[in-house]
C-alpha positions in Angstrom: 30.3 2.6 40.1 27.8 4.8 38.2 24.2 4.9 39.5 21.4 5.8 37.1 18.1 7.2 38.4 15.0 5.4 37.5 13.7 8.5 35.6 16.9 8.7 33.5 17.0 5.0 32.7 19.9 3.4 30.9 21.5 5.3 28.1 21.5 3.8 24.6 22.8 5.1 21.3 20.2 6.0 18.8 21.2 5.6 15.1 18.1 7.1 13.7 14.9 8.7 14.9 12.6 6.0 16.1 9.6 7.8 14.7 11.2 8.7 11.4 9.5 7.7 8.1 12.4 5.4 7.4 11.5 3.3 10.5 7.8 3.6 10.5 5.6 0.9 9.1 2.8 1.9 6.8 -0.4 -0.2 6.7 -1.1 -1.6 3.3 -3.9 0.3 1.5 -6.8 -2.1 1.0 -7.8 -0.4 -2.3 -4.2 -0.2 -3.6 -2.9 -3.0 -5.8 0.7 -4.2 -5.1 1.5 -3.6 -8.8 0.1 -2.1 -12.0 0.5 -3.6 -15.5 -0.9 -2.3 -18.8 -2.2 -5.8 -19.8 -2.1 -9.4 -18.5 0.7 -10.2 -21.0 2.8 -7.4 -19.5 2.9 -9.1 -16.0 6.4 -10.4 -15.5 6.5 -14.1 -14.7 10.1 -13.7 -13.6 9.1 -11.1 -11.0 6.3 -13.3 -9.7 8.5 -16.3 -9.5 11.1 -14.2 -7.7 8.5 -13.2 -5.1 7.7 -16.8 -4.5 4.3 -16.7 -6.4 3.3 -20.1 -7.7 -0.4 -19.7 -8.2 -2.4 -17.1 -10.3 -6.0 -16.1 -10.0 -6.8 -14.4 -13.3 -10.0 -12.4 -14.0 -11.9 -13.0 -17.3 -13.7 -10.0 -18.8 -11.5 -7.1 -19.8 -8.4 -8.8 -18.3 -8.0 -12.0 -20.3 -10.6 -11.4 -23.0 -12.5 -8.3 -24.2 -15.9 -7.6 -22.7 -18.5 -10.2 -23.9 -15.9 -11.8 -26.2 -14.9 -15.4 -26.0 -11.9 -15.1 -28.3 -8.7 -15.1 -26.3 -6.2 -12.4 -27.2 -3.2 -14.0 -28.8 -0.6 -12.4 -26.4 -2.7 -13.4 -23.4 -2.9 -17.0 -24.6 0.9 -17.1 -25.1 1.3 -15.6 -21.6 -1.0 -18.3 -20.0 0.9 -21.0 -21.9 4.2 -19.7 -20.8 3.0 -19.5 -17.2 1.8 -23.2 -17.4 5.2 -24.3 -18.9 6.9 -22.6 -15.9 4.7 -24.6 -13.6 2.4 -21.8 -12.4 -1.0 -23.1 -11.3 -3.8 -20.9 -12.8 -7.4 -20.5 -11.8 -9.8 -18.2 -13.8 -12.1 -16.3 -11.3 -15.1 -14.5 -12.8 -18.4 -13.0 -11.8 -19.7 -14.1 -15.2 -22.0 -17.0 -15.9 -20.9 -20.6 -15.7 -21.2 -21.7 -19.4 -19.0 -18.9 -20.8 -16.4 -19.1 -18.1 -16.1 -22.9 -18.4 -15.8 -22.7 -22.1 -12.9 -20.3 -22.0 -11.3 -22.2 -19.1 -11.5 -25.4 -21.2 -9.7 -23.6 -24.1 -6.9 -22.6 -21.7 -6.8 -25.9 -19.8 -7.2 -24.1 -16.5 -9.5 -24.4 -13.5 -12.3 -21.9 -13.1 -14.6 -20.4 -10.6 -17.6 -18.8 -12.2 -20.3 -16.7 -10.5 -17.7 -15.7 -8.0 -19.4 -12.7 -6.5 -16.1 -10.8 -6.2 -15.1 -9.1 -3.9 -16.8 -11.5 -1.5 -14.3 -14.1 -0.2 -16.1 -17.3 -1.2 -14.9 -17.2 -4.8 -11.3 -16.4 -3.7 -11.5 -19.2 -1.2 -12.6 -21.7 -3.9 -9.8 -20.5 -6.1 -7.2 -20.9 -3.4 -8.5 -24.4 -2.7 -8.2 -25.3 -6.4 -4.6 -24.0 -6.4 -3.8 -25.8 -3.2 -1.2 -23.1 -2.2 -0.8 -20.8 0.8 -2.0 -17.2 0.4 1.6 -15.8 0.2 2.2 -17.8 -3.0 -0.9 -16.5 -4.9 -1.3 -13.4 -7.0 -4.6 -12.0 -8.3 -4.5 -10.3 -11.7 -7.6 -8.2 -12.8 -8.8 -5.0 -14.2 -11.1 -3.8 -11.5 -10.2 -2.2 -8.2 -13.4 -2.9 -6.4 -13.7 -6.6 -7.3 -10.3 -8.1 -8.2 -7.9 -6.0 -6.1 -10.2 -5.4 -3.1 -11.2 -9.1 -3.0 -7.6 -10.2 -3.3 -6.4 -7.8 -0.7 -9.1 -8.9 1.8 -8.0 -12.5 1.3 -4.3 -11.6 1.7 -3.1 -12.2 -1.9 -0.6 -10.2 -3.9 -2.6 -8.1 -6.4 -1.9 -6.7 -9.8 -4.2 -4.2 -11.5 -4.3 -4.1 -15.3 -5.9 -1.6 -17.6 -9.2 -2.8 -19.1 -8.8 -4.2 -22.6 -11.6 -2.0 -23.9 -13.8 0.7 -22.5 -17.0 -1.3 -22.9 -18.2 -2.8 -19.6 -21.2 -4.1 -17.7 -23.4 -1.2 -16.5 -22.5 -1.7 -12.8 -18.8 -1.9 -13.7 -19.0 1.5 -15.4 -20.3 2.9 -12.0 -17.4 1.3 -10.2 -14.9 2.7 -12.8 -16.1 6.2 -11.9 -15.3 5.6 -8.2 -11.9 4.0 -9.1 -10.8 7.4 -10.4 -11.1 8.7 -6.9 -8.8 6.1 -5.5 -6.2 5.5 -8.2 -3.2 7.7 -8.9 -3.8 9.7 -12.1 -1.1 8.0 -14.1 -2.7 4.6 -13.6 -6.2 5.5 -14.8 -7.5 3.7 -17.9 
């Protein structure tokens, strides 16, 4: 009978280094989106469905429509309609004022949460409540790292960062865009 000393302990076979990069878990970056897409209409509904996503929280300005514009881009309208036909639930979440947000939401036949104060969690909580889905089944799509992505990540949603539709933005957003350049990989900068 073989006796092992307490210091030696039982022997076991190691197939890979336990502290190897392959085996280590990396904490998700709070400021890193899960995915990038050039535009809202480029987000793959097949991929989202494959991930178990059933609800979408979509930003308004420079994601769905151009800054200060109320006309919905044709490709984005078609994407929203396709998502609805595929039974995705959609809520538009915006820091913009109520009348404009509700007007566009009515055109799309989607729920909306205006005056959201993103990235604070209240607007995201209201959007999740409107979707009536668990967090793991919700994706946030937006053009801003410090509002859409950060707020979505804080709340535990899957996040997709799009490029802004146009370079014009609210003054405070232009300041945030400067800081986005410090956090985003160079190839993903607008």
